[in-house]
DRENDORO-716096 format. One record per residue: residue in three letters; x, y, z of N, C-alpha, C, O in turn. Coordinates in steps of 0.1 Angstrom, whole numbers, plus 5000, padded with zeros to 4 digits. Layout:
residues N
(atom 'Ala',(X,Y,Z),(X,Y,Z),(X,Y,Z),(X,Y,Z))
...
end
This chain:
residues 128
(atom 'Met',(5209,4923,5217),(5195,4918,5215),(5187,4925,5205),(5179,4919,5199))
(atom 'Lys',(5190,4938,5203),(5183,4946,5192),(5189,4943,5180),(5181,4944,5170))
(atom 'Lys',(5200,4940,5178),(5206,4936,5165),(5200,4923,5161),(5197,4921,5149))
(atom 'Ile',(5198,4914,5168),(5192,4900,5166),(5177,4901,5161),(5173,4896,5151))
(atom 'Val',(5169,4910,5170),(5156,4912,5166),(5154,4920,5153),(5145,4917,5146))
(atom 'Ser',(5163,4930,5149),(5162,4935,5138),(5166,4927,5126),(5161,4928,5115))
(atom 'Ile',(5176,4919,5128),(5179,4909,5117),(5168,4900,5112),(5165,4898,5101))
(atom 'Leu',(5163,4894,5125),(5151,4885,5122),(5140,4892,5116),(5133,4886,5109))
(atom 'Leu',(5136,4905,5119),(5126,4912,5113),(5130,4915,5098),(5121,4912,5089))
(atom 'Val',(5141,4920,5095),(5144,4921,5080),(5145,4908,5074),(5141,4908,5062))
(atom 'Ser',(5148,4898,5079),(5149,4886,5071),(5135,4881,5068),(5132,4875,5058))
(atom 'Leu',(5125,4882,5079),(5111,4880,5077),(5105,4888,5067),(5096,4883,5061))
(atom 'Ile',(5109,4899,5065),(5103,4909,5054),(5108,4904,5042),(5101,4904,5032))
(atom 'Leu',(5119,4901,5041),(5127,4898,5027),(5118,4884,5023),(5114,4883,5012))
(atom 'Val',(5118,4874,5033),(5111,4861,5028),(5097,4864,5023),(5093,4858,5013))
(atom 'Gln',(5089,4874,5030),(5076,4875,5027),(5075,4883,5015),(5065,4881,5008))
(atom 'Thr',(5083,4891,5011),(5081,4899,4999),(5087,4891,4986),(5084,4894,4975))
(atom 'Ser',(5095,4881,4988),(5100,4874,4977),(5091,4862,4974),(5095,4853,4966))
(atom 'Asp',(5079,4861,4981),(5069,4849,4977),(5076,4837,4978),(5075,4830,4968))
(atom 'Phe',(5084,4833,4989),(5089,4822,4988),(5081,4811,4998),(5080,4813,5010))
(atom 'Thr',(5077,4801,4992),(5068,4791,5001),(5075,4778,5003),(5086,4776,5000))
(atom 'Phe',(5068,4771,5009),(5073,4757,5013),(5074,4749,5000),(5083,4741,4999))
(atom 'Glu',(5065,4750,4991),(5067,4743,4977),(5080,4747,4971),(5087,4739,4965))
(atom 'Asp',(5084,4760,4973),(5096,4762,4966),(5109,4756,4973),(5119,4754,4966))
(atom 'Ile',(5108,4754,4985),(5119,4748,4994),(5119,4732,4986),(5129,4726,4982))
(atom 'Leu',(5107,4727,4985),(5108,4713,4978),(5115,4713,4965),(5123,4704,4961))
(atom 'Lys',(5112,4725,4958),(5117,4726,4944),(5133,4729,4942),(5138,4729,4931))
(atom 'Val',(5139,4731,4955),(5154,4733,4954),(5161,4723,4947),(5170,4726,4940))
(atom 'Lys',(5157,4709,4950),(5162,4699,4944),(5163,4697,4929),(5173,4693,4923))
(atom 'Asp',(5152,4702,4924),(5149,4704,4909),(5159,4716,4904),(5166,4715,4893))
(atom 'Leu',(5159,4725,4912),(5169,4736,4907),(5183,4732,4906),(5189,4736,4897))
(atom 'Tyr',(5189,4724,4916),(5202,4719,4916),(5203,4709,4904),(5212,4710,4897))
(atom 'Glu',(5194,4700,4902),(5194,4692,4891),(5196,4697,4878),(5204,4693,4870))
(atom 'His',(5188,4707,4876),(5186,4715,4862),(5201,4724,4862),(5207,4724,4851))
(atom 'Ala',(5205,4730,4872),(5218,4736,4872),(5229,4728,4867),(5237,4732,4858))
(atom 'Lys',(5229,4716,4873),(5239,4705,4870),(5238,4700,4855),(5248,4697,4849))
(atom 'Phe',(5225,4699,4850),(5222,4696,4837),(5230,4709,4827),(5237,4706,4817))
(atom 'His',(5227,4720,4829),(5234,4731,4824),(5247,4732,4822),(5253,4737,4813))
(atom 'Gln',(5253,4727,4834),(5267,4727,4835),(5273,4716,4828),(5284,4718,4823))
(atom 'Gln',(5267,4705,4826),(5273,4693,4817),(5270,4695,4804),(5279,4692,4796))
(atom 'Val',(5258,4701,4799),(5255,4703,4784),(5262,4717,4779),(5270,4717,4770))
(atom 'Tyr',(5258,4727,4785),(5262,4739,4781),(5275,4746,4787),(5280,4756,4781))
(atom 'Gly',(5279,4741,4796),(5291,4744,4805),(5288,4758,4812),(5297,4766,4815))
(atom 'Asp',(5277,4761,4815),(5274,4772,4825),(5276,4771,4837),(5273,4760,4844))
(atom 'Asn',(5282,4781,4843),(5283,4782,4857),(5271,4785,4864),(5261,4787,4858))
(atom 'Phe',(5271,4785,4879),(5256,4786,4887),(5251,4801,4883),(5239,4804,4881))
(atom 'Leu',(5262,4811,4881),(5257,4825,4879),(5251,4827,4867),(5241,4835,4865))
(atom 'Glu',(5257,4821,4857),(5251,4821,4842),(5236,4815,4843),(5226,4821,4839))
(atom 'Phe',(5237,4802,4849),(5223,4795,4850),(5212,4805,4856),(5201,4806,4851))
(atom 'Leu',(5215,4811,4868),(5207,4820,4873),(5203,4833,4864),(5193,4840,4867))
(atom 'Thr',(5211,4837,4855),(5208,4849,4849),(5200,4843,4835),(5193,4851,4830))
(atom 'Glu',(5201,4831,4831),(5192,4825,4821),(5179,4822,4825),(5170,4823,4817))
(atom 'His',(5176,4818,4840),(5165,4815,4843),(5156,4825,4851),(5144,4825,4851))
(atom 'Tyr',(5165,4835,4859),(5159,4844,4867),(5162,4859,4861),(5156,4868,4866))
(atom 'Gly',(5170,4859,4853),(5176,4873,4851),(5172,4878,4838),(5160,4876,4834))
(atom 'Asp',(5184,4884,4831),(5180,4892,4818),(5177,4883,4808),(5168,4886,4800))
(atom 'Lys',(5182,4871,4808),(5180,4861,4795),(5169,4852,4797),(5169,4841,4792))
(atom 'Val',(5157,4857,4804),(5147,4847,4807),(5138,4846,4794),(5134,4835,4790))
(atom 'Asn',(5136,4856,4788),(5129,4855,4775),(5134,4845,4764),(5127,4836,4758))
(atom 'Glu',(5147,4847,4763),(5155,4840,4753),(5153,4824,4757),(5150,4816,4749))
(atom 'His',(5155,4821,4769),(5158,4807,4773),(5145,4800,4778),(5145,4788,4781))
(atom 'Asp',(5135,4807,4780),(5123,4802,4787),(5117,4788,4779),(5114,4777,4784))
(atom 'Gly',(5116,4791,4767),(5108,4780,4759),(5117,4767,4757),(5112,4758,4751))
(atom 'Lys',(5129,4767,4760),(5139,4756,4756),(5137,4741,4763),(5138,4731,4757))
(atom 'His',(5133,4744,4776),(5132,4731,4784),(5117,4731,4791),(5110,4740,4795))
(atom 'Lys',(5114,4718,4791),(5101,4716,4798),(5103,4717,4813),(5093,4717,4820))
(atom 'Glu',(5115,4717,4818),(5116,4715,4834),(5117,4729,4838),(5119,4731,4850))
(atom 'His',(5115,4740,4832),(5115,4751,4837),(5103,4754,4846),(5104,4763,4855))
(atom 'Lys',(5092,4746,4843),(5080,4748,4851),(5083,4743,4866),(5076,4749,4875))
(atom 'Asn',(5091,4735,4869),(5096,4728,4881),(5105,4735,4888),(5109,4730,4898))
(atom 'Leu',(5111,4747,4884),(5121,4755,4892),(5111,4764,4902),(5100,4768,4900))
(atom 'Pro',(5119,4766,4912),(5113,4776,4924),(5111,4789,4919),(5118,4793,4910))
(atom 'Leu',(5101,4797,4926),(5098,4809,4923),(5094,4812,4909),(5097,4823,4904))
(atom 'Lys',(5088,4801,4901),(5082,4804,4891),(5065,4802,4890),(5059,4794,4883))
(atom 'His',(5060,4809,4898),(5047,4809,4901),(5039,4817,4890),(5043,4827,4886))
(atom 'Ser',(5027,4811,4887),(5019,4820,4877),(5013,4830,4886),(5009,4840,4880))
(atom 'Asp',(5012,4830,4899),(5005,4839,4906),(5014,4850,4913),(5011,4859,4921))
(atom 'Ser',(5026,4849,4908),(5036,4858,4916),(5034,4873,4910),(5038,4882,4917))
(atom 'Cys',(5029,4875,4901),(5027,4888,4892),(5013,4892,4892),(5008,4894,4880))
(atom 'Ser',(5006,4892,4901),(4990,4897,4900),(4989,4910,4904),(4995,4915,4913))
(atom 'His',(4981,4916,4897),(4978,4931,4899),(4964,4934,4898),(4958,4930,4888))
(atom 'Ala',(4959,4940,4908),(4944,4942,4908),(4942,4955,4902),(4949,4964,4906))
(atom 'Gln',(4932,4957,4892),(4929,4968,4886),(4915,4974,4891),(4904,4968,4891))
(atom 'Val',(4918,4986,4895),(4908,4992,4902),(4905,5006,4893),(4914,5013,4889))
(atom 'Asn',(4892,5006,4890),(4888,5018,4882),(4880,5029,4891),(4872,5025,4899))
(atom 'Phe',(4882,5041,4889),(4879,5051,4898),(4869,5060,4888),(4875,5067,4880))
(atom 'Thr',(4857,5059,4889),(4851,5069,4881),(4844,5080,4889),(4840,5078,4901))
(atom 'Gln',(4844,5092,4883),(4841,5103,4892),(4827,5108,4884),(4827,5111,4872))
(atom 'Thr',(4816,5108,4892),(4804,5112,4887),(4802,5126,4892),(4803,5129,4904))
(atom 'Ile',(4799,5134,4884),(4795,5148,4887),(4779,5151,4888),(4772,5150,4879))
(atom 'Leu',(4776,5155,4898),(4761,5158,4903),(4758,5171,4902),(4765,5178,4909))
(atom 'Tyr',(4750,5176,4896),(4745,5189,4894),(4730,5190,4902),(4720,5182,4899))
(atom 'Tyr',(4729,5200,4911),(4716,5200,4918),(4711,5214,4916),(4718,5224,4916))
(atom 'Asn',(4698,5215,4913),(4692,5228,4909),(4684,5232,4923),(4675,5225,4928))
(atom 'Phe',(4689,5242,4928),(4682,5246,4940),(4674,5258,4935),(4679,5268,4929))
(atom 'Ser',(4661,5257,4939),(4651,5266,4936),(4648,5276,4948),(4646,5270,4959))
(atom 'Cys',(4648,5288,4948),(4645,5297,4961),(4630,5297,4962),(4622,5297,4952))
(atom 'Cys',(4627,5296,4974),(4614,5298,4977),(4609,5313,4980),(4617,5321,4983))
(atom 'Asp',(4596,5317,4978),(4593,5329,4984),(4592,5330,4999),(4586,5321,5005))
(atom 'Thr',(4598,5340,5006),(4599,5340,5019),(4585,5348,5025),(4582,5359,5020))
(atom 'Val',(4580,5344,5035),(4570,5351,5042),(4575,5358,5054),(4580,5351,5063))
(atom 'Glu',(4573,5370,5055),(4577,5376,5068),(4565,5377,5077),(4555,5383,5073))
(atom 'Lys',(4567,5373,5088),(4557,5375,5100),(4560,5384,5110),(4572,5385,5113))
(atom 'Asn',(4551,5390,5116),(4552,5399,5126),(4553,5390,5140),(4543,5383,5142))
(atom 'Ser',(4562,5390,5146),(4560,5383,5158),(4556,5390,5170),(4558,5402,5172))
(atom 'Asn',(4550,5384,5179),(4545,5390,5191),(4555,5387,5202),(4551,5390,5213))
(atom 'Phe',(4566,5382,5200),(4576,5379,5211),(4585,5391,5214),(4590,5397,5204))
(atom 'Phe',(4586,5394,5227),(4595,5404,5230),(4605,5399,5240),(4601,5392,5249))
(atom 'Tyr',(4616,5400,5237),(4628,5394,5246),(4629,5406,5257),(4630,5418,5254))
(atom 'Lys',(4630,5402,5269),(4632,5409,5280),(4647,5405,5287),(4650,5394,5291))
(atom 'Asp',(4655,5414,5287),(4669,5412,5292),(4666,5405,5308),(4657,5409,5315))
(atom 'Ser',(4674,5397,5311),(4673,5392,5325),(4685,5395,5334),(4688,5389,5344))
(atom 'Tyr',(4693,5407,5328),(4703,5413,5338),(4700,5426,5340),(4692,5433,5334))
(atom 'Ser',(4708,5431,5351),(4707,5446,5354),(4716,5453,5349),(4727,5448,5347))
(atom 'Tyr',(4715,5465,5347),(4725,5474,5341),(4733,5481,5354),(4743,5488,5352))
(atom 'Phe',(4728,5478,5367),(4736,5483,5380),(4747,5472,5382),(4743,5462,5387))
(atom 'Lys',(4759,5475,5378),(4768,5465,5379),(4776,5472,5390),(4777,5484,5392))
(atom 'Lys',(4784,5463,5397),(4793,5468,5407),(4807,5471,5399),(4812,5464,5390))
(atom 'Ala',(4812,5482,5404),(4825,5486,5399),(4836,5476,5401),(4838,5472,5412))
(atom 'Ser',(4843,5474,5392),(4854,5464,5394),(4867,5471,5396),(4870,5482,5390))
(atom 'Ile',(4876,5465,5404),(4889,5471,5407),(4897,5472,5393),(4904,5481,5391))
(atom 'Phe',(4896,5463,5386),(4905,5461,5376),(4900,5466,5362),(4899,5459,5352))
(atom 'Gln',(4895,5480,5362),(4891,5487,5351),(4903,5494,5344),(4914,5496,5349))
(atom 'Pro',(4901,5498,5332),(4913,5506,5326),(4910,5521,5331),(4899,5524,5335))
(atom 'Pro',(4919,5529,5331),(4917,5543,5334),(4908,5550,5326),(4907,5546,5314))
(atom 'Lys',(4900,5559,5332),(4888,5566,5326),(4894,5577,5318),(4889,5579,5307))
(atom 'Gln',(4902,5585,5320),(4909,5595,5313),(4923,5593,5309),(4931,5591,5318))
(atom 'Ala',(4927,5594,5299),(4941,5593,5295),(4950,5605,5295),(4962,5604,5291))
end
């Protein structure tokens, strides 16, 4: 049961990160027809077709056919990056010191405890 759940979660993450939508599922037919066209005209197998449209040769082959817009996973929004600028402002504060005034207080604190303590049993020895 753990294996099934882990496989389902991994496949869910894979589908979500590849930006695969329902519209792309509908475009699989166009992908198949365009691959068939490449096989008839250029003699390409399916792997060569994928490298021309999704792999290393995309830049060389991208402008040759108008059908490339209808292929799946060719979104214009699939590569969007948010640019965030961080500006660090430095604030300087000038702290000026005031003259302090000393007051003689009329308050006298009186201790509320007595020095007559009971001797505790757990005291350290008086003489070493």
